[in-house]
N, C-alpha and C positions, 0 to 999 in steps of 0.2 A: 313728339308726339301722344297725339291723343286715339286711342283705338276704340271703338264702341261696337259691341257684340251686341244683336237682339233678337229670337227667337221672335218675327212679331206677327205670326199664326195667322196667316195672310190677310191681315187688315182685320179678322172677324172681332176681336174683342177679346177678351177674357172673364170676364163675370159670370162666375159659378151659378149651377142649377138651371142653364135654360138648355141641357141639353146638347146631345152633338148636334143636331139641327143646325147650333148656333154656328160652324162650320163652315157651310152651307151661305148665310147671311150676305149681303151685300158688302161692301169691303169702304164705297169711297171716306164716310165721312172719318169710319175709323182711321183712315192712311193720313189722315189729314192732321191729327190729334197727332198720330206717330210723327210727319212728318216734325211740325212744332215743336215737339221734345227733341227729337235730333237734333234740327236746325241752331234751339237750347246751346248747347252744349261745346258746339263749334270745332267737333272732329274735321281728324285728317281723313282716316280712314275708318268706313263704317262695314262689317262684318253682319250681311242679315241670311236670319235663316228661315223658309216658309214664306216664300215669295211668292207670289199670281203673279206672275206675266201674260196673263189675256186671258181671263177668262170674263163669264158674265161678273161675277162674285167686285172686279175689278174695272168694271164698264168698259171692256175689255183692253187695258193697258197695262203695261206693265210697269207696276210696284218702285222697284230698282230705280228706271227710269224717270219716275215720278220724283220721288227723293232726289235723288242726284239730282234736275232738274233745279229743286229751291234750294239745293242748297248749292246752288252753281258748281256742280262735278261730274265728272263722271261715274259710270259703273257696268258692270259684265258683271252677264247672268248664262244660269244653265239650267237644264233640270236635273233634277237628284237624281234620275228616276237609269238618263245614259238611253241612246236611238235606243236598242236594241230591245229593250222593256214592252212586253204586254202593258204596262201601268201607264206608260207615260201614252200610246197610243187611245187613251181614257176618257171622255172628257172632264172637264176640272183638272185632272190631276195631272195630263199632260201639260197646263200649265204651272205647275210649283216644281222649282225649283230655290236655288242659294245664290248670291250676290254680293260681289265687292261693292261699298262706292266709297269712290276716292279723290279727295283734293287734286292730284296730281296726273295729269293725263300720260307724262309719256311712262310708262312702265307696262311692265307683262305680266297677265293674268292666266295660268295655261290649267287646261281642265285635266285633272283624271276620275277613274273610275275604278272601287272595290271589287275584287274579286265575289263576295258574297255579298247575301243584302237586297231588298227593295230599292234602300235610296243607299247608293253609292255614289255620289258625287263626293269630290276632295277639291277644292280650286287652290290655286298656288298665285301667291300673289306676290311680285321680285318684285321689292323697290333698293334704291339704292344702298342701304344700310343693312337688311332685313327680310324675312320671307316669310309671309305669312301664311298661314294654312286653315283652312277653314272646313269644317264636315259639320253633320250631320251624322250621327252615330245610330245605328238598330235600336231596336227594341225589341230586345231578343238579345241576352247574356253570351251565349254561342256565339252567335254573328259577331253582337260584338268584339270579342277578341278576335275573330278572324278578321275582322277591319282594323285592331289595332295593329295588329302584325303586319298585315300591308300598311299600318300608317307611316309603322318604322323605318319598312323598304324607301320610303316617300324622305322621309324628313332626311335621315341620314347620308341621306345622299347631296344634299344643300351645303352649300358654300359661306353661307352668308349664316351669320346666328337667326335661330330660328324660332317665333310665336304659333303654335296650332290652339286655336280659340274654334268652340263650335258647342253646340248640344250635345255631348254626349251620353247623353241618354244612362249612365249612371247611376242607376235605380240604386244597385250595393253596395254605394259609398267609394271612397278615396281609395282603398286599395285594387277595385277594376282597373285604374290607371296605374296603379304603382308600379309595377314591369313597366310598364311601356317608362313611367321618368324616367325610372334610375338606369334601363337601356340608354337613353339617349342624356342621359344627366340635364333634362324639363325641372322647372318647378313653376310650383302653383304659384299665378302672380297673384293670391288672394287666400296667405297662408293662415286666417283665419277657417278659411270653407263656410263663408256665407252661404245660405240658403237661396235659390233664383224661382223656385218653380214650390207648388203652384205660385203666382204673385199677390194672389190672395189674403193668402197666410203660407210662407214661403217655409219647405222643411227641408230641400233636398238641393243640392249645389251639383246643380245637371251643367251650365253654363259656364265651361272652364276656358280660363285664359290659362297653357303651360309655356314656358318662356325659356330660353337659353341664359345660363348663369353670364354672356356676355350684355343682355339684355336688361338693362339695371331700371324695376320700376317707382316713380315716383311719386303715382298716386295708385288709390286704383276705390273703385265705390260703386256697390253696389245700390243706385234710385228706385224711391218705392214708386213706381209707376204704374201703373194697372190698366196698361194699355193693349195688353197680351197674357195669355197666359202667362208669357214669364218675364222675369224682371229683365231690364237690361242691367249688362256689364259695362262699367265706364272706366280704361288703363291709357294711365300719360306713363309715357318711357322715353330711356333713350338706350341708345344705343354703345357699347364701347369700341371703339375702332379693333376691331378682332377677326380674321378670315378665319371664317373653318375650313382644318385641312379637308382635302377628299376631293372627287373627281365627280361635277354630275352627271346620271346616266338613267338612261329611261328604265322605269320597271317593266317587269314580264307583263304586266296584266296592266288592261283598262284604254286611256286615251291618252298614255303620256307625255306633255310636248304640243299637244296642242294648245293653239292660242286665242285667244276671246279679245277682240279689241274693244282699248276699253273708248 
């Protein structure tokens, strides 16, 4: 299976020196470049971070849907702020979220929310052999630690091998996720720790794929594609036919178990 993780920055580009106004620029042309890249690597599953679901930037189109239709795949999108967040009521911000683009339409996506932080969304994609969690953690280290605690509760209940992917915003390095990984027995899919941010001069590995020991990584690549402020990540893997023990239970927070149709 080929999994692509990409923080696309709402299709607003990744060129340095243009200031914060670049964040609000129209995204249609840049999104087409992103579509061309993603289509060229033939993914089975794409985890998209920072997706515009219909603001003026994207000409009122959901970028995940645009990518999915270009690939002939299905998509599942959710706002990263949660329905009760004040941010979710603000122009532009209410259209910001994360998404899966999936080749197979017969899978289930669940939506969970952290108890702390502004960005609270956790998307859970269950495939026949593996469960993939997609996250975008907080910028503040203290909040990230709370979110990792909640994420631990979610991951440990999975009955299949697990892949946890996303923009972890781990600015202080791999020690931030060390205890989380050790508690769950997860491994970094890139043992070399290649940096993914900023794309034009990568210095930090913010975009992580952490996997269960029953997932075998066959190939890992960080392409030099400067279409966002993050570099994309490509991971080819297969799953050993082992079922993890335990019973799935709903977490004590958020909207666990709410389904999103693909």
